N, C-alpha and C positions, 0 to 999 in steps of 0.2 A: 717194277720193271716197266719203263715207258718214258714219256717225254714231259710229264706234268711237272711244273716248277716246284711243287712241294716235295718231290722226291725223284729227281731225274736220274736216269741210268747213265753210266759212263762207259766209254770204249776202253777195254783193257789194252795196255801197251803190249806189244808182241814179246818184248824181252825186259828183264830187270834193268838193263842198261838204258833202254828206251824210256823206261819209267823214270829213271834218275835224271835223264836229260830233259824231260818235259816238266815245266814248272806247274802246269795245270793239265789235268786230264781233259780229253775231249768228250763232251757230253753227247749222248745219242741224238738229242735235239739239234745240237750244232752240226753233227755229222749229216743228218737228214737235210738240214737247211742249205748245205753246200750244193745239193742236187736233188731237191724234193721230188720231182717227177720220176726220176730214176729209182729212188729208194722206195717211194710210196705207190707209184703207178699213177697214171693220169686221173683215173676216176676217183680214187681216194683223195688225191690232192685237190681236185676240183670241189669235192664235197666238204672236206674238213681242213683244208689248208696244210701247212708244212708240219703237222703233228701227227703222231700215232693216234688214231681215234679210240684206242683202248688202253687200259691200264691193267697190268697183270700182277697178282700178289700171291704170296704164300702166308697163311695165317696159322699160328700155333697158339691156341686159346686155352689157358689154364683158368683164368678169371673171366667171368662173363663180360662181353662187350655191351655197350649201352643200348637201351631201347631207342631206336632211331628210325628216321626215314630220310630219303633223298628227294630233293625237289624236282619237279618236272622242268622242262626247258624254260617255259614262260616265267615260272616262279623263281627259278635260279637266276635269271637275268635281273629280275626286280631285287632279289636279296643281295646279289653281288654289287649292284649299283648303290644300294642303301647301306650295306655293311661289308665293304670289300676286305676288311681285316678278318672277318668271321667267315664269310662265304667267298672263297678264294677265286672262283671262276663263274662264268655265266652258263655253265653247261649242266645238263641233266646227268643222272648217274644210275641208270639201270645196271643191275649186277647179277652175277651167277656164282654160286659156291659149289665146288665139286669136292666131295669128301675124300680125304686121304686115309682117315681113320674113322672109327665110329664118331659121328658128329651130331651135336645137339644144337637146336635153334628154336627160338620163338619167332613165328612168322605169320603175319596176317591175323585177322580177327576170327574167333570161333563162330560157329553157326548160331542162328537165332535160338534153336532148341537147346544147344549147350549153354548159351548165355542165360536163358531162363533157369537152367539147372544151377548155374553159378550163383545167381542172386538168391536161390533157395538155400544153397549149401555154404555160402561164404557171407555170413551176416555182417562181417566187418566192411564189406563193400557197400552194403545197403546203408550202414551207419554213416559212411562218408558221403555218399551221393544223395541220400534222402529217399524216402518212400515214394514221393511224387513220380520221379522218373522210373522207378522200378515198377510201380503200378501201371504206368504207360506201357512199359516193355511187356508185361505179362498179358496185355490186351492185344498185342500185335499178332496178326496171323502170318503164317509162313509165306503165303503168296504175296503179301504186301511188302515187297523188297524195299521200296522207297521209304515207307514208314519205319521199317526195321533199321535202315541206315540212319535216319533222323534221330531215332531214340538212342541208338548205339553212340552216335556222336555226342548227344547230350550227356549220356552216362560217362563216357570216356573223358570228355572235357571237364565235367564236374569233378571227377576223380583226380585228374592230373593237376587241376587248379587248387586242390584242397591245401589248407595251411599245413606247415610242418608239425604243429602241435596236434592237429586232428589226425594226421597220418601216423605220427609216433604212437598216439594212444590206440588207434585201430590196429596197428601192427603188433603192439605189445599184447593185445587181446588175441590176435590171430596166432602168433607164435606160441603163446601159452596154451591156447585151445588145441592146436595141432600136436603139441608135445604130449598133452594128456591123451588125446585121441590115439596117438601112436602106440600107447601102452595097451589100449583096448582093442584096436584092430589095425590092419595094414592100411597105410595111407595110399592115396592115389599117386600116380606118377607126378602129376602137377603139384600136389601137396609136398611130396618129397623134394621136388625141384625148388619150391619156395623156401623150404627150410635150408637147403644148400645155399641159395642166393642170399638168404638173410645173414649167413656167416660172412659173405663177401661185401654186402651192401646193407648193413643194419639201418633200420629206420628210413629206407628208401621207398618212394612211391612205386617204383618198378616192381616191388614184391606183390602189390595188389594188382597192378596192371597186367602182370603175368597171367593171372586167371582169365583175362579176356583174350589172350592170344593163343594160337595153335602151338602146341609143343611137338616139334618135329624131330625125329631121329633118323639120320641118314646112315646107310652102310657104305663102306669104302666103294668108290666107283659110282655112287649115286650123286645126283646134283639137284639143286633147286634154283630157280631164278626169281628175281624180285624186280618188279617194275617200279617206276617213280611213285612216290606218295604211298608206299606200303610200309607199315610198321614191322620192325624185326629186331632181333637181338641174337647174336651168335653166342652160345652158352659155353660149349666145351668141344675140344677136338682140333684136328688139323685139316685144313682145306686149301685147295687152289681157288683163288677168287679172280674173276675177270669182270671188268666194268667199263662203261664209257669213261673217257678221260675227264675226271672231275674229282674234287676233294670236298664237295659240299655235303655236310651232314647236319641234320636238325635233330638234336638229342632231347630226351625228356625224362629218362629214368635209368636206373642202374649205372650211375656215373657221378664222379665228383666234378666233371667238366661242366662248362657253361651249358645251360639248358634254354631252350626257346619253346616253352610249352604252348604259348598262344599260336605261334606259327605252325608247330607240329599238329595241333588239334584241328586247325582250320584247313590244312593241306591234305589230310588223309582221304583216301577214297571210301573208307568204311565198307569195303567189300568184305563179305563174310564167307567162311568155308575154307577147307584145306587147300594149300597150294599144291600145284602139280609137282610130283617128284619124277625126275628124269633119269632114265637108265642109259641114255645115249643111243645113237644109231650106228650099227656096225658098218664101217667102210670096207673092212677086210678082216682077216683073221686076227690082226693085232691092234687095230685102231678103232676106237669109238668116238663119234663126233657128238658134241652137245651144242646144238644151234638154238639160241634163244630168239624170241621174236623182236630183236633189235638189230639194226644194220651194223652197229659199231664192232661187234665181235662174235666169235664162236670159239670153242675150245675143243681140241682133240686130245684124247687120252690114249697113249701108245704103250703097250706092255710087250716087249720083245723077249721071247725065250732064248736060250743058248743057241748060238749058231744060226741066227736068222737075220733078215734084213727087210726093210720096208722103204718104199718110195713115196714121198709127199710131192704130188705133181705141182708143176709151176702154176701159180695163180696170179692175177693182176693186182695183188695187194701184198703188204708186208706181213711178217710173222715173227713171233718170238718163241724160241724153243727153250724149255727148262728141263734139265735132267734131274730126276729126283731119286734115282737109284741105279746101281750097276755101272758098267763101263762099255764103251764102244767107240765108233767113229761116226761123225756127221760130215757128209761131203756134198759139195756142189762143184764150183770151179777148183776148190782146194779141199783138203781133208783135214779135219780136226779130231784129235783124240779127246774124248769127253768123259766126264764122270759126275758123280753126285754133286749138285750145286752149280754146275756150269750152265750159263745162259748165253744163247746165241741169237743174234738178230739176222733175219733173212730178208733181203730186199724183195720188192715185187718181181714177178716173172723169174723166179729162181726155183729150179727143181732140187729137192733135198733127198739124199739117200742116207738112211740110218742103218748101221750094221753093228752086230755085237757077237762076240764069241761066248761071253759069260752070262749074258742077260742084261737088259737095260729097260728102265721105265722113264718116260718123258711126257710132258704136256706141251702142247703147241697152242698159242693164242694167235688168232688172225682175224681179219675183217670177215664178217658173215658172208659165206658163199652166195647167199641169196641176193646180196647187194650187187653182184657182178652180172 
């Protein structure tokens, strides 16, 4: 949902007759371009031009998505200029995922202490990267963050650049070892995950890379945000996702798609430790706000019980409302009956009232309030 050329939204005709009369649907992008300052507000238009600065998605993940990262603005500009068919735009892509169900992800690199434990307990990684880098790692002290990042980058790059034959042999030994181990004792969560992923992506380097990443489980209503240049993979579950308007992805594992290992390994921050899990900030009894540290977007989660209503005050920027359950009305200058799956665009400076008799759940994406 948004104005990106890779998947633009369209304005729904008001009647079936109108739909038949129109040869082409009007895109949201074209609608906004008719009067961008009115639809987006002056401040948003002056910063981002005649486009929505955010892209709003719903993901339903049964098979793990690729290990990937999104480039920062400077790198995105370079990649887009060099390979416009692969990197579709010159924008960065910070993003946030809000869990609708139990949600699993790999996100960011594990701590130095955990990494040392991994090289002790996963001999297949040592076989692939060699003992030289592992010995270096074991000599790094917790307080030497710079050295820790350097060694992590060496290990990760060596792992991701390994040949298919080397990886296939290491994974064969890994899966065999875990299967035997599973009969003797309970496997760790990460080991169970790797066996699950092996069924989806056999002989994929991502199975070894998974040991170096944090395994995160979100409960419904929790969220996590990802800055540019941070490795991640969404594993399982359903989520609302919001991001800056970009389609740039650098992939390196758990995928049959094109990979750019060299770019990925050189662009990452190699920051270690758990990501922050967000529970949102309560605006009132029914609405929680999730404001990431980026100007382009924020997301509100609204759960209305039977016979209730809530007002979203007028703000100087646009918003998109997505109804994910229940029925009710959304009104501003006019009133719309809404139900599950309905999506509404709200121009800048529009107060929105949501009312339900039977209960209703929705998510709202808008420009970060801190921007105004």
